[in-house]
C-alpha positions in Angstrom: 16.7 -49.3 -7.8 14.7 -50.6 -4.8 15.6 -52.5 -1.8 14.0 -55.2 0.1 14.3 -54.6 3.7 12.0 -57.1 4.9 12.5 -60.3 2.9 10.4 -60.8 -0.5 6.9 -60.2 0.9 7.9 -57.2 3.0 7.8 -53.6 1.5 10.8 -51.9 -0.2 12.4 -48.5 -0.3 13.4 -46.7 -3.6 12.2 -47.0 -7.1 11.2 -50.0 -9.2 10.0 -49.3 -12.5 6.9 -47.0 -12.1 6.7 -48.0 -8.5 8.0 -46.1 -5.5 8.2 -47.3 -2.0 8.8 -45.9 1.3 8.0 -45.8 4.8 5.4 -43.5 6.5 4.7 -43.3 10.2 6.0 -46.8 10.5 4.2 -48.1 7.5 5.2 -49.3 4.0 3.7 -47.2 1.3 3.9 -48.0 -2.5 2.8 -45.5 -5.0 2.9 -45.5 -8.7 4.5 -42.7 -10.8 3.2 -41.5 -14.2 3.4 -38.7 -16.4 0.4 -37.1 -18.1 0.6 -36.4 -21.7 -2.8 -34.0 -21.7 -2.4 -30.2 -22.1 -2.8 -28.4 -18.7 -6.1 -26.8 -18.3 -6.4 -23.8 -16.6 -7.7 -25.2 -13.4 -4.5 -27.6 -13.2 -2.5 -24.4 -14.0 -4.1 -22.8 -11.0 -3.6 -25.6 -8.8 -0.1 -26.1 -9.5 0.4 -22.0 -8.8 -1.4 -22.7 -5.5 1.1 -25.2 -4.8 4.0 -23.1 -5.5 2.8 -20.2 -3.4 1.9 -22.3 -0.6 5.3 -24.3 -0.4 7.4 -20.9 -0.8 5.5 -19.9 2.4 5.9 -23.2 4.6 9.2 -24.5 3.6 11.1 -21.6 5.3 8.9 -22.6 8.5 9.5 -26.4 8.4 10.8 -26.5 11.7 8.0 -24.4 13.3 5.3 -26.4 11.5 6.7 -29.8 12.5 6.0 -28.7 16.1 2.8 -26.9 15.2 1.1 -29.8 13.4 2.9 -32.7 14.8 -0.1 -33.2 17.5 -2.8 -33.0 15.1 -1.5 -35.7 13.1 -0.3 -37.8 15.9 -1.5 -41.4 15.6 -2.6 -41.0 11.9 -1.2 -41.9 8.5 -1.1 -37.9 7.9 2.2 -35.9 7.4 2.6 -33.0 9.5 3.7 -31.1 6.2 0.9 -32.3 4.1 -1.7 -31.3 6.7 -0.3 -28.0 6.6 -0.1 -27.6 2.8 -3.6 -29.0 2.6 -5.4 -26.2 5.0 -3.2 -23.3 3.9 -3.9 -24.2 0.1 -7.7 -24.1 1.0 -8.0 -21.4 3.3 -4.9 -19.0 2.8 -4.5 -18.7 -1.0 -6.2 -15.7 -2.8 -6.9 -14.2 -6.2 -7.2 -16.2 -9.7 -4.6 -17.8 -12.0 -2.0 -16.3 -12.7 -2.3 -13.9 -9.9 -2.3 -16.0 -6.9 -0.8 -15.1 -3.8 -0.9 -15.9 -0.1 -3.2 -14.2 2.3 -1.1 -14.4 5.2 -3.8 -13.1 7.8 -5.5 -16.5 7.5 -2.6 -18.8 7.3 -1.8 -21.3 9.9 1.6 -22.6 11.3 0.2 -24.7 14.1 -3.1 -26.3 14.7 -4.9 -27.4 18.0 -7.2 -27.2 20.6 -5.2 -25.1 23.3 -6.6 -21.8 24.1 -5.6 -19.1 21.4 -3.8 -15.6 21.6 -6.0 -12.7 21.9 -5.7 -9.0 20.8 -2.2 -9.5 19.6 0.2 -6.7 18.2 3.7 -6.6 17.1 6.1 -3.5 17.3 9.9 -2.8 16.5 12.0 -2.9 19.7 15.7 -1.9 20.4 16.4 -5.6 20.7 14.1 -6.9 17.8 10.3 -7.3 17.4 8.1 -7.0 20.5 5.1 -9.4 20.7 2.2 -8.5 22.8 -1.0 -10.2 23.7 -3.8 -9.7 26.2 -4.0 -11.6 29.5 -7.6 -11.8 30.4 -8.5 -11.7 34.0 -10.4 -14.7 34.2 -7.5 -16.6 32.4 -7.6 -20.1 33.7 -5.0 -21.1 36.0 -3.9 -24.3 34.0 -3.2 -22.0 31.1 -1.1 -19.4 32.8 2.3 -21.1 32.3 1.4 -22.1 28.5 4.8 -21.1 26.5 4.4 -18.6 23.5 5.6 -19.8 20.2 6.5 -17.0 18.0 7.4 -16.8 14.3 8.5 -13.9 11.9 8.4 -14.6 8.5 10.0 -12.4 5.6 8.2 -13.1 2.5 10.5 -11.1 0.4 13.8 -12.8 1.6 11.9 -16.2 2.0 13.4 -16.6 5.4 12.1 -16.9 9.0 12.9 -16.5 12.7 11.2 -18.2 15.3 11.2 -19.1 19.1 9.6 -22.3 20.1 9.5 -21.8 23.7 8.9 -18.0 24.7 7.6 -16.2 27.7 4.9 -17.9 29.7 1.3 -16.7 28.8 0.5 -14.5 31.8 3.6 -12.5 31.0 1.8 -10.8 27.9 4.7 -10.1 25.7 8.2 -11.5 24.5 10.8 -9.9 22.1 12.3 -11.9 19.2 15.8 -10.6 18.0 15.9 -10.7 14.1 18.9 -10.1 11.7 19.4 -6.5 11.4 19.7 -6.7 7.6 16.2 -7.7 7.6 14.9 -4.8 10.1 13.5 -2.9 7.0 12.0 -5.9 5.3 8.3 -6.9 5.0 7.5 -9.0 8.2 4.4 -11.3 8.8 4.2 -12.5 12.4 2.4 -15.4 14.1 1.9 -16.6 17.7 0.6 -19.7 19.3 0.9 -21.4 22.7 1.9 -25.0 23.6 1.4 -26.3 27.3 4.2 -27.3 29.6 4.3 -30.9 28.9 3.6 -30.3 25.2 0.6 -32.5 24.9 -1.5 -29.5 23.6 -1.1 -26.7 21.4 -3.2 -23.9 20.1 -4.1 -22.7 16.6 -1.6 -20.0 15.5 -3.1 -16.1 15.2 -1.5 -14.0 12.7 -0.2 -11.2 14.9 0.5 -8.5 12.7 2.5 -7.0 9.7 5.3 -4.7 9.4 7.2 -2.9 6.5 4.2 -3.7 4.3 4.6 -1.4 1.3 1.2 -0.5 -0.2 1.0 0.2 -4.2 -1.4 3.2 -4.9 -3.0 2.7 -8.0 -2.7 5.2 -10.7 -5.1 7.7 -11.1 -6.5 8.3 -14.7 -8.8 11.0 -14.9 -11.3 11.4 -17.6 -10.4 15.0 -18.7 -7.0 14.2 -19.9 -8.6 11.3 -22.0 -11.0 13.5 -23.6 -8.5 16.2 -24.3 -6.3 13.6 -25.8 -9.0 12.5 -28.2 -9.9 15.9 -28.9 -6.2 16.5 -30.2 -5.9 13.2 -31.9 -9.2 13.9 -33.7 -7.8 17.8 -34.6 -4.3 16.1 -35.8 -6.1 13.7 -37.9 -8.4 16.2 -39.5 -5.6 18.4 -40.4 -3.4 15.7 -41.8 -6.6 14.8 -44.1 -7.0 18.5 -45.4 -3.5 18.7 -46.2 -3.4 15.3 -48.1 -6.4 16.8 -50.0 -5.0 19.8 -51.0 -1.8 18.4 -52.3 -3.4 15.8 -54.3 -5.7 18.6 -55.7 -2.4 20.3 -56.8 -0.9 17.2 -58.3 -4.1 16.3 -60.4 -4.3 20.1 -61.5 -0.4 19.8 -62.5 -0.7 16.6 -64.6 -3.9 17.8 -66.4 -2.2 21.2 -67.3 0.7 19.2 -68.6 -1.5 16.6 -70.9 -3.4 19.9 -72.2 -0.1 21.7 -73.3 1.2 18.4 -74.9 -2.0 18.1 -77.2 -1.4 21.3 -78.9 -0.4 21.7 -82.2 2.8 23.5 -81.7 6.0 22.0 -82.6 7.9 19.2 -81.0 10.3 21.7 -79.8 7.8 23.8 -77.9 6.4 21.0 -76.5 9.7 19.8 -75.1 10.3 23.3 -73.7 6.9 23.5 -72.3 7.7 20.3 -70.5 10.8 21.2 -69.2 11.0 22.4 -65.5 12.2 25.8 -66.6 8.7 26.7 -68.2 6.4 25.0 -65.5 5.8 26.4 -62.3 5.1 23.8 -59.5 4.6 26.4 -57.0 1.4 27.7 -59.1 0.6 24.7 -61.1 0.8 26.5 -64.2 3.1 27.0 -67.6 4.7 30.1 -68.5 4.9 30.4 -72.2 8.1 32.0 -73.5 8.0 35.2 -75.6 8.4 34.4 -79.5 11.8 35.6 -80.9 
């Protein structure tokens, strides 16, 4: 049910029929809600998969990206989260449906015009994860006191650890404490800078990865396949040969039975000849008894 907050001619909050009203950056927004009955095409399935992958990356980093994209969307109708989704969906997704995944090296968790970090590295430290970045000799004085914003994302656990106001830029390093239970989990690290009065921020930079397990492709050599093919052909040939011999023996036995039964001997003799005691299955021949 929707509610009118500003009278009959004002905007409303909530749902009325297929309309949804809400406030966005001080403005009343009304949208329609519909359901498509058309079957999903491959392109639509790919789009849904891309959204799922991007949201799985951004949601654990909500607080960080709120600061990271706040300035770029200030004074507009855009939302910080939508802006983060839009950029990363377009630039940081790789693969084709249904094998779509994040390219963490291209992802952004902040966006701005401030000087970016350069030549970054991360490494394990006794107190957590140590970030390092280059401090140029000609670093402008106004950028010396920019604060580092540091993020460590754990893709497998879908959680993150971050520092929104770390070391000053001229220091060149910072250690971020992490949960010891995640010390061996995969990590994707990011760094950006924000100035002292928080009016400028830089694009984030992928600082590095840790504990990434590479999967080696199986080595299928051609020789075993050839040998397997040869063995299979040999087995098939042997089976066919055995089947042929068996069929010949069976035909020979049946012909021998018919020939004997057509003779002019007595019925008793035919019965005796037809019995197993006078017929050799092994040799496929009849053995006639000695007349008494």
